[in-house]
LUMLUMKE-324269 format. One record per residue (C-alpha): residue in three letters; x, y negated, z. Coordinates in steps of 0.1 Angstrom, whole numbers, plus 2048, in hexadecimal, padded with zeros to 3 digits. Each point is the difference from the previous one (the first is absolute). Layout:
ALAXYZ ...
END
This chain:
MET800800800 ILE81C7E8809 ASN80F8057DD VAL7DF7F67F0 VAL7FE7E1815 LEU8247F77F9 TYR7FA8057DA PHE7E37E8800 ALA8147E7816 PHE81B8007E5 LEU7E67FC7E5 PHE7F07E3812 VAL8227EF803 ILE8078057DB PHE7DD7F27F6 TRP8087E2817 ILE8227FB7EF ILE7F08017DD LYS7E67E680B LYS8187E8812 TRP8218037EC ASN8027E67E4 PHE8138197EB PHE7E08137FA HIS7EC7E17F6 HIS7FC7FF7DB PRO7E77EC7EB ASP7F881E7EA ILE7FC81A81C SER7E77FB81C TYR80580D823 LYS7E681B7FA LEU81180B7E0 THR821801812 LEU7F181681B PHE7F18167E5 LEU8228047F0 PHE811809820 ILE7E481880B SER8028117DE LYS825807807 MET7F880B823 LEU7E68197F2 ALA81980B7E6 SER81780A81C PHE7E681680F PHE7F880F7DE LEU8258087FB PHE801810823 PHE7E28157F6 ILE81080B7DF TYR82180B811 THR7EF81181E ASN7E78137EB PHE8128087E0 TYR823805810 PRO7F780A823 ASN81C819807 ASN81D7EB7F4 ARG8037E2817 LEU8268017FF ASN8017F67DC ASN7E07EB7FF ASP80C7DD7F7 ILE7E87ED816 PHE80B812820 LYS8258077FC TYR80D7DD809 TYR7E77FC81C ASP80A82280F ASP8257F77FF GLY7F87DF80F GLN7F181281E VAL820813805 MET8127DF803 TYR7E57F2816 GLN80581B81A ALA8217F0809 ILE7EC7E5812 TYR7F981A81C ASP8228117FE SER8187E37FB PRO7F37DD7F7 SER8237F67F7 ASN80281C7E6 TYR7DF7F57F2 ILE80E7DD7FB ARG81F80E7F0 MET7EC8147E7 LEU7E77E47F9 THR81C7E77F8 GLY8198197F2 ILE81B7F1817 GLY81481A813 ASP7E981D7F5 SER81C8177F5 LYS80380F823 THR800826800 GLU7E4800819 ILE7E97EC7E9 ILE8098157E2 GLU7F9821811 GLN7E27F5815 TYR7ED7EB7E6 TYR80E7FE7DD LYS8048257FB LYS7DC80580B MET7F47E97E4 ASN7F880F7DE PHE8057E17EA TRP81A7EA812 ILE81A80D7E8 LYS7F78037DC PRO8068227F0 ILE8157ED7E6 ASP8117E080A TYR80F7E87E7 GLU8107EB81B ILE7ED7E07F8 VAL7E37FA818 ASN7EC81B812 GLU7DD7F1800 ASN7F281D814 LYS8117F281F THR7EE7DE7FC ILE7DD80F800 ILE80881981C ARG80D7E4816 LEU7E27EA7F9 ASN7E981D80B ALA814804820 PHE7FD7DA806 PHE7DA7FF7F9 SER7FB81D818 LEU80A7E981C PHE7DF7EE7FC THR7E981B7F0 LEU80381C81A GLN8108157E4 ASN7DE8017EE TYR80480A7DC PHE7E17EC7F4 ILE80B7E0811 ASN8238037F2 THR7F08057DE LEU7EA7E1805 LEU81F7EB806 PHE80F80D7E0 VAL7E07F87EE PHE8017DD80D LEU8247FB7F6 SER7FA80B7DC PHE7E07EA800 ILE8157E2809 GLY8188077E3 LEU7E48057E7 PHE7EF7E080B ALA8217ED7FC LEU80480F7DE PHE7DC7F67F6 LYS8067DC80C VAL81E7FE7E8 LEU7F18117E2 SER7DE7EE803 ASN8127DF7F8 TYR80A80F7DE PHE7DF8107F7 SER7E77E87F2 GLN7E18177FD ASN7E780A81B LYS81680781F LEU7E981D80B ILE80E8137E2 LEU8237FC80E VAL7F3809823 PHE7F48217F3 PHE8208097ED VAL8177F681D PHE7EE80F81D LEU7E881B7F5 MET8118167E6 PRO80182480E SER825805800 THR8077DF811 ILE7E580281A PHE80782580A TRP8268027FF SER8037DE812 SER7E880B81C ALA814819813 ILE820805813 LEU8148007E0 LYS81D7EC7F1 GLU7E77F17E7 SER7EF7ED81C LEU8217F080B VAL80A7FA7DC PHE7E07EC7F9 PHE8047ED820 SER8257F67F9 LEU7FC7FC7DA GLY7E07EB803 LEU80F7E8819 LEU8217FE7ED ILE7ED7F67E1 TYR7EC7E7814 PHE81E7EE80E PHE8138027E0 ASP7E37EF7EE LYS8017E581A LEU8267FB7FB LEU7FB7FD7DB LYS7E87E3806 THR8127EF81D PHE82080B812 SER7FE801826 ILE81681181A SER7E3812810 ASN7F480E7DF PHE82380B7F7 LEU805811822 PHE7DF8127FC PHE80980B7DD ILE82180E80D LEU7EE81181D PHE7E78127E9 SER81C8087E7 ILE81181381C ALA7DF81080A LEU7FA80C7DD SER82380E7FC PHE7FB814820 SER7DD80C7F3 LYS80B80A7DD MET8227F57F4 TYR7FA8087DC ILE7E17EA7FF PHE8147E380D ILE81B8067E6 LEU7E68027E4 ILE7F07DE808 ILE8227ED800 PRO8017FC7D9 GLY7DD7F2800 LEU8077E881C ILE8207F37F0 SER7ED7FC7E0 LEU7E67EA811 ILE81B7EA80F LEU8117FB7DF ILE7DF7F97EE LYS7FA7E4819 VAL8237F07FF LEU8048057DA PRO7DF7F37F2 ASN80E7FA7DD ILE8098247FA LYS7E58197F5 PRO7F481581E TRP8028207EB LEU8247F97F8 ILE8097FB825 VAL7ED82080A LEU8118147E4 SER8237F3808 ILE7FC807825 HIS7F58247FB LEU81B8077E6 LEU8197F481A ILE7F081581B ILE80281F7EA LEU8257F97FA LEU8067FC825 TYR7EB81F809 PHE8168167EA ASN8207F180E SER7F67FB825 GLU81D81680D TYR8197E57F6 PHE7F27E6818 LEU7EA814819 PRO80681F814 TYR7E38107EC ASN7FE80E7DD PHE7DB7F97FA SER7FD8137DF GLU81181F80F ILE7E97FE81F THR7E27FF7E8 VAL80C81F7EE ALA807812820 LYS7DE7F680E GLN7EF80F7E2 HIS814821801 ASP7FB803826 PHE7DB7FA7FD ILE7FD81B7E5 ASN814819815 LEU7EB7F781F ILE7DF8097EF HIS80E8217F4 HIS80D807823 PHE7DF7F9811 ASN7EC8107E4 VAL7E97E27F9 PRO7DF80A7F0 VAL8018027DA GLY7E47E77FD SER8157E5811 LYS81F8057EC ILE8087EE7DF GLU81D8067E9 ILE8187E27FD PRO8207FF7EB LEU820804813 LEU8137DF803 SER8257FC7FB ASP8157E380D SER8007EC7E0 ILE7ED7E27F4 TYR7F58137E1 SER7EF81B815 PHE7ED7E6814 ILE7F57EE7E0 GLN7F68207EE TYR7E980C81C SER7F27DF80C PRO7E27FF7E8 ASN7F582280D ALA8057F5824 LEU7EB7E17FA ILE7E38147F2 ASN80281981C SER7FF7E581B LEU7E47EC7EF PHE7E881C7F6 ARG807820813 PRO7F081480E PHE7E78027E3 LEU7DD80B808 PHE8078247F5 GLU81E801817 ALA7EC7F8820 HIS80281E817 ASN7F37F1821 LEU7EC7E280C THR81D7E8803 SER80D8087DE LEU7DD7FD7F1 MET7FD7DD80F ALA8227F77F1 ALA7F680E7DE ILE7E07EC800 GLU8137E1809 ASN81A8067E4 THR7E38047E8 PHE7F27DF80C ILE8227F07FA LEU80080D7DC PHE7DD7F27FC LEU80C7DE80B ILE81C8017E7 ILE7E78097E5 LEU7EA7E280B ILE81D7E77FA PRO7FE7FF7DA ILE7DA802800 PHE7FB7E481A PHE8217EF7FD ARG8067E0814 LYS81B7EA7F4 ASN8157F981E LYS8217EF807 PHE818819810 ASN8047F0823 GLN81D807817 TRP7EF81C814 MET7F78117E0 TRP8248017F7 PHE80980E822 SER7E481A7FE LEU80C80B7DE SER82480480D PHE7F7812820 CYS7E68187F0 ILE81780A7E3 MET81E806816 LEU7ED81381B PHE7ED8157E7 ILE81F80A7ED LEU81480881F ILE7E5816810 GLY7F78107DE LEU82480A7FB THR80580F823 THR7DF80E80B PRO7F58237F5 VAL7E1802817 LEU7DF7EF7F7 GLY7F67FA824 ALA8217EE807 LEU7FD7EC7DF VAL7DE7F380B ARG80D7F4822 TYR8207F17F3 LYS7F07E97E7 VAL7E77F2819 PRO8157E1809 ALA7FE7F47DC PHE7DB8067FB PRO7F37DD80A PHE81A7F17E9 LEU7F78167E3 LEU7DB7F8803 PHE8077DB804 LEU8148017E0 LEU7E58137EC ILE7E17EC80C ASN8117DF7F7 PHE7FC80B7DC ILE7DB80B802 ASP7E57E67FC PHE7E680C81A GLU7E87E47F6 LYS7FF80F7DD ILE7F982280F HIS7E47F1816 THR7F17EF7E2 LYS80281F7EB ILE7EF81581B LYS7E47E6804 SER7FB8007DA ILE7FD8267FF TRP7E980181E LYS7E87E67F0 LYS7FF8147E0 GLN7F8820812 TYR7E77F2819 
END
């Protein structure tokens, strides 16, 4: 009973924050609509819990929505055993003691990644956050989830506030595509890295957009803070947005140069640096990408992943030619798979329907084309989507993982597409057909 009371207490506080915090005040979204969007995410978290507990009931260890929470509870137990060890693990300062490793880290299943590329282990971030939240939530899974839902909602709202300034049609259209697409609402409404990615990415974009308009120390510090947060949530997402951000800065400071030329030049330079990173960084990014693909393929064979989930992808080699050769196939896989006939469970069916809807939007563009100037965040969206979709398409041989990995780019992809669709023309056409029929 106390857990139920505590859950609603947290919910009341969140509702109060949404009502009182100016951040959530937007001329195109009423308070009631904001609550509806948040409650939709909250309900999505329960639906995801239902799916995992009813369709995968005997496999909690590998159930994504539980694994970081469970490891967080192992860390939280140090509060009772040794509060100083809890602080060490939470901060990462002085946590290499044998006692901590033996008593806590070795009992966790996901503290150490099965394959570590020595960049950033994002598992530790989300495990630590669960251990921290448990100080206030009485270790209740649902309240921890609620806090993750709220974090991702803040990020999505920040993202909407930026993109809405660059979308001149009915803002409710953008509300739907940013907040309510199935992949976005479900995978950002659980104790998953995607929730932290949307939180960090949305606020990073929000403060970067402010910096583009007017520089201030506070906005710069917040931008740095959320850049660090994103790098500790998913490092490769942070790396992939850098070319787009640099392009936006140069588009602003070099107004006499065509934006497409700036974007193209920056990305050609980034590709050159990517394939020569070992000369100026301790990492060889192209080699890591190839290793990640090969390791992923070996991993699914080792764990005997169901046939319906596996897809064949060409083996990469550490050469620019190999990457260029297989990038078109990677882009198609990321954009459109799973196809409807590849759906083998409820989550893959939802993803397949969503992919079909994206194809439908692409078809609508030439039919109801809206002439639109390519604004700065459209350039960013194009950059981020293409690079993320190529990267995950090259390295991911499992449909379920492919669906999850592309989620951070989904709002940007949809923002890009709907900017070229004239929804007023669609509305007029539907009204005309309706009048003829009735």
